[in-house]
C-alpha positions as CSV (number, residue, x, y, z in Angstrom):
1,X,-18.9,-0.1,-3.7
2,X,-17.8,-3.3,-2.1
3,X,-14.1,-4.0,-1.2
4,X,-12.0,-5.5,-3.9
5,X,-9.6,-8.4,-3.2
6,X,-5.9,-8.2,-3.4
7,X,-4.4,-7.8,-6.8
8,X,-1.0,-8.9,-5.5
9,X,0.7,-9.8,-2.3
10,X,3.0,-7.2,-0.7
11,X,4.8,-7.4,2.6
12,X,3.4,-5.0,5.1
13,X,0.2,-4.3,3.1
14,X,-2.9,-3.0,4.9
15,X,-5.6,-4.9,3.1
16,X,-6.5,-7.2,6.0
17,X,-6.8,-4.3,8.6
18,X,-7.9,-1.5,6.3
19,X,-11.3,-1.4,8.0
20,X,-9.5,-0.3,11.2
21,X,-8.8,3.1,9.7
22,X,-11.4,5.8,9.1
23,X,-13.1,5.7,5.7
24,X,-12.1,8.5,3.3
25,X,-14.4,11.5,3.2
26,X,-12.7,13.1,0.1
27,X,-13.4,12.1,-3.5
28,X,-9.6,11.8,-4.2
29,X,-7.7,9.2,-2.3
30,X,-3.9,9.3,-2.5
31,X,-1.4,6.6,-1.5
32,X,2.1,8.0,-1.7
33,X,3.7,4.6,-0.8
34,X,1.3,2.5,-2.9
35,X,2.6,-1.1,-2.5
36,X,-0.4,-3.3,-3.0
37,X,-2.8,-0.4,-2.2
38,X,-4.7,-2.3,0.5
39,X,-6.5,0.8,1.8
40,X,-7.6,1.9,-1.7
41,X,-9.0,-1.5,-2.5
42,X,-11.5,-1.0,0.3
43,X,-12.7,2.2,-1.4
44,X,-12.2,1.5,-5.1
45,X,-14.9,4.0,-6.3
46,X,-12.7,6.9,-5.2
47,X,-10.4,8.8,-7.6
48,X,-7.4,6.7,-6.5
49,X,-4.0,8.1,-7.2
50,X,-1.1,5.7,-6.5
51,X,2.5,6.7,-6.2
52,X,5.6,4.7,-5.5
53,X,9.4,5.0,-6.1
54,X,9.6,1.3,-7.0
55,X,9.3,0.8,-10.8
56,X,8.2,-2.8,-10.3
57,X,5.2,-1.8,-8.1
58,X,4.3,1.0,-10.6
59,X,4.7,-1.3,-13.6
60,X,2.4,-3.9,-12.1
61,X,-0.3,-1.3,-11.3
62,X,0.0,0.3,-14.7
63,X,-0.5,-3.2,-16.3
64,X,-3.5,-4.0,-14.1
65,X,-5.2,-0.6,-14.8
66,X,-4.9,-1.1,-18.5
67,X,-5.4,-4.9,-18.8
68,X,-8.5,-6.5,-20.2
69,X,-10.2,-9.3,-18.4
70,X,-9.4,-11.7,-21.2
71,X,-5.7,-10.7,-21.0
72,X,-5.6,-11.7,-17.4
73,X,-7.4,-15.0,-18.0
74,X,-4.9,-15.9,-20.7
75,X,-2.1,-15.9,-18.2
76,X,-0.9,-19.4,-17.3
77,X,-2.3,-20.7,-14.0
78,X,0.7,-23.1,-13.3
79,X,4.2,-21.7,-13.0
80,X,7.5,-23.5,-12.4
81,X,10.0,-20.8,-13.5
82,X,8.8,-17.4,-14.8
83,X,12.1,-16.7,-16.6
84,X,11.3,-19.4,-19.1
85,X,7.8,-18.1,-19.9
86,X,7.0,-15.8,-22.8
87,X,5.1,-13.1,-20.9
88,X,5.2,-9.3,-20.7
89,X,7.5,-8.3,-17.9
90,X,4.7,-6.7,-15.9
91,X,2.7,-9.9,-16.0
92,X,5.7,-11.8,-14.7
93,X,6.1,-9.4,-11.9
94,X,2.4,-9.7,-11.1
95,X,2.6,-13.5,-11.0
96,X,5.9,-13.3,-9.1
97,X,4.3,-11.4,-6.2
98,X,1.9,-14.3,-5.8
99,X,4.7,-16.9,-5.7
100,X,5.8,-15.8,-2.2
101,X,4.8,-13.5,0.7
102,X,7.6,-10.9,0.4
103,X,8.2,-7.5,-1.0
104,X,9.7,-8.5,-4.3
105,X,8.5,-10.9,-7.1
106,X,9.9,-14.4,-7.2
107,X,10.8,-16.4,-10.3
108,X,9.8,-19.7,-8.8
109,X,7.1,-20.8,-6.2
110,X,8.5,-20.7,-2.7
111,X,8.1,-23.6,-0.2
112,X,4.8,-22.4,1.2
113,X,3.3,-22.5,-2.3
114,X,4.8,-25.8,-3.1
115,X,3.4,-27.3,0.1
116,X,-0.1,-26.6,-1.2
117,X,-1.4,-25.8,2.3
118,X,-3.3,-22.6,1.2
119,X,-3.7,-22.9,-2.6
120,X,-6.0,-19.9,-2.9
121,X,-3.3,-17.7,-1.2
122,X,-0.9,-18.2,-4.1
123,X,-1.0,-17.9,-7.9
124,X,-3.4,-20.3,-9.6
125,X,-6.8,-20.4,-11.3
126,X,-8.7,-18.9,-8.4
127,X,-6.4,-15.9,-8.0
128,X,-6.3,-15.3,-11.8
129,X,-10.1,-15.4,-12.0
130,X,-10.4,-12.9,-9.1
131,X,-8.0,-10.5,-10.6
132,X,-9.6,-10.8,-14.1
133,X,-13.1,-10.0,-12.6
134,X,-11.8,-6.9,-10.8
135,X,-9.7,-5.0,-13.3
136,X,-12.9,-3.3,-14.6
137,X,-13.2,-1.5,-11.3
138,X,-9.8,0.2,-11.4
139,X,-9.9,1.8,-14.9
140,X,-10.2,5.2,-13.4
141,X,-7.2,4.8,-11.0
142,X,-3.8,6.3,-11.9
143,X,-0.3,5.4,-11.0
144,X,3.0,7.3,-11.2
145,X,6.6,6.5,-10.3
146,X,7.3,9.4,-8.0
147,X,8.7,10.0,-4.6
148,X,6.3,11.4,-2.0
149,X,8.2,14.8,-2.0
150,X,7.3,15.4,-5.6
151,X,3.5,14.9,-5.2
152,X,1.6,18.1,-5.4
153,X,-0.6,18.9,-2.4
154,X,-4.3,18.8,-2.9
155,X,-7.5,18.4,-0.7
156,X,-7.7,14.6,-0.5
157,X,-7.6,11.6,1.8
158,X,-3.9,10.8,2.2
159,X,-3.2,7.3,3.3
160,X,0.6,7.3,4.1
161,X,2.0,3.8,4.7
162,X,5.8,4.0,4.3
163,X,8.3,1.3,5.1
164,X,8.5,1.3,8.9
165,X,11.3,3.2,10.4
166,X,12.6,0.3,12.5
167,X,11.5,-2.8,10.5
168,X,11.0,-1.5,7.0
169,X,14.3,-2.8,5.5
170,X,12.9,-5.7,3.4
171,X,12.0,-3.5,0.5
172,X,13.9,-2.6,-2.6
173,X,13.4,1.0,-1.6
174,X,13.2,0.7,2.2
175,X,13.5,2.8,5.4
176,X,17.2,3.5,4.9
177,X,16.3,5.9,2.0
178,X,13.7,7.9,4.0
179,X,14.3,10.9,6.3
180,X,11.4,10.3,8.7
181,X,11.5,13.7,10.3
182,X,11.2,15.3,6.9
183,X,8.4,12.8,6.1
184,X,6.6,13.8,9.3
185,X,6.7,17.5,8.4
186,X,5.4,16.7,4.9
187,X,2.5,14.6,6.3
188,X,1.5,17.5,8.7
189,X,1.4,19.9,5.8
190,X,-1.0,17.9,3.6
191,X,-4.5,19.3,2.7
192,X,-7.6,17.3,3.5
193,X,-7.3,14.4,5.9
194,X,-4.2,12.4,6.6
195,X,-3.8,8.8,7.9
196,X,-0.2,7.7,8.6
197,X,0.7,4.1,9.5
198,X,3.6,2.9,11.6
199,X,4.7,0.3,14.1
200,X,4.8,0.6,17.8
201,X,8.0,2.4,18.9
202,X,8.0,5.0,16.1
203,X,8.5,8.6,17.3
204,X,8.6,10.7,14.2
205,X,4.9,11.6,14.7
206,X,2.7,11.4,17.8
207,X,1.3,8.0,16.9
208,X,-1.5,6.3,18.8
209,X,-2.1,2.5,19.0
210,X,-4.8,0.9,16.8
211,X,-4.3,-2.8,17.6
212,X,-2.1,-5.9,17.3
213,X,-2.5,-8.2,14.3
214,X,-1.0,-11.3,12.8
215,X,1.9,-10.4,10.5
216,X,0.9,-13.1,8.0
217,X,-2.3,-15.0,7.3
218,X,-3.0,-18.6,8.2
219,X,-0.8,-20.9,10.3
220,X,2.3,-19.0,9.2
221,X,1.1,-15.9,11.0
222,X,2.5,-16.6,14.4
223,X,4.1,-13.2,14.9
224,X,2.1,-10.1,15.7
225,X,2.7,-6.6,14.5
226,X,1.6,-3.8,16.9
227,X,0.2,-1.1,14.6
228,X,0.0,2.6,15.4
229,X,-1.3,5.5,13.4
230,X,-1.4,9.3,13.3
231,X,-4.5,11.2,12.1
232,X,-5.1,14.7,10.9
233,X,-8.3,16.4,9.6
234,X,-10.5,13.4,10.2
235,X,-14.1,14.5,10.5
236,X,-13.1,18.2,10.3
237,X,-14.6,20.9,8.0
238,X,-12.4,22.2,5.2
239,X,-12.0,25.6,6.7
240,X,-11.0,24.1,10.1
241,X,-8.7,21.7,8.3
242,X,-6.8,24.6,6.7
243,X,-6.4,26.4,10.0
244,X,-5.6,23.2,12.0
245,X,-3.1,22.0,9.4
246,X,-1.1,25.2,9.7
247,X,-1.1,25.0,13.5
248,X,-0.3,21.3,13.7
249,X,2.5,21.7,11.1
250,X,4.1,24.5,13.0
251,X,3.7,22.7,16.4
252,X,5.4,19.6,14.9
253,X,8.2,21.7,13.4
254,X,8.7,23.5,16.8
255,X,8.8,20.1,18.5
256,X,11.5,18.9,16.2
257,X,13.5,22.0,17.2
258,X,13.1,21.2,20.9
259,X,14.3,17.6,20.4
260,X,17.2,18.7,18.3
């Protein structure tokens, strides 16, 4: 199935560079730090399971998974102040994510949207129509408000894109609330295949560079982010994955002991 467009903007999302990561080979695809689920949108036919600790993110995804096309098309295309509009809270959050380029929904359009430079990058008729045409393709997805530690292990493709250790402080639930050494051990213990995203300079896993990309689209994307990733079980048979996961996990734990 073809890639779906973004359902909402989210700072640090991977939609624009998702094709730089290996495609999932498992039927189940899990994103423990869902955000805007940029990787899953490139593989929407998988049994996608989204998790996030942010109730706003989970509320928006739950709304989208359940919403009818007509319900989305009934949302107002023009917004001046969402607080004055009689809409479900989740719909206001959805629109609010399109009023800026941050990690939290806004009540009013930000300066970039008001300038009208890239009208199809912000909330309006085009974005509304695209979302409405796509909700039918995510009916089988699920979302739960749950921390990564509480997710049961299963043979799946795990796409782990947490707030970055150094720069991930712009979120409601950001890097300060994450024990990255613990997260690294957890990633190494997952069944199936694991893709972990980070920024250059991170050391909590043995990351490798995948490329440098604009941090924002269009003329506003002057800064670059230097992306790195860690992979486990990619292109490996299930039996070898089980053996390799145990070895890799123990080696990683041993390495933590040496550094401590």
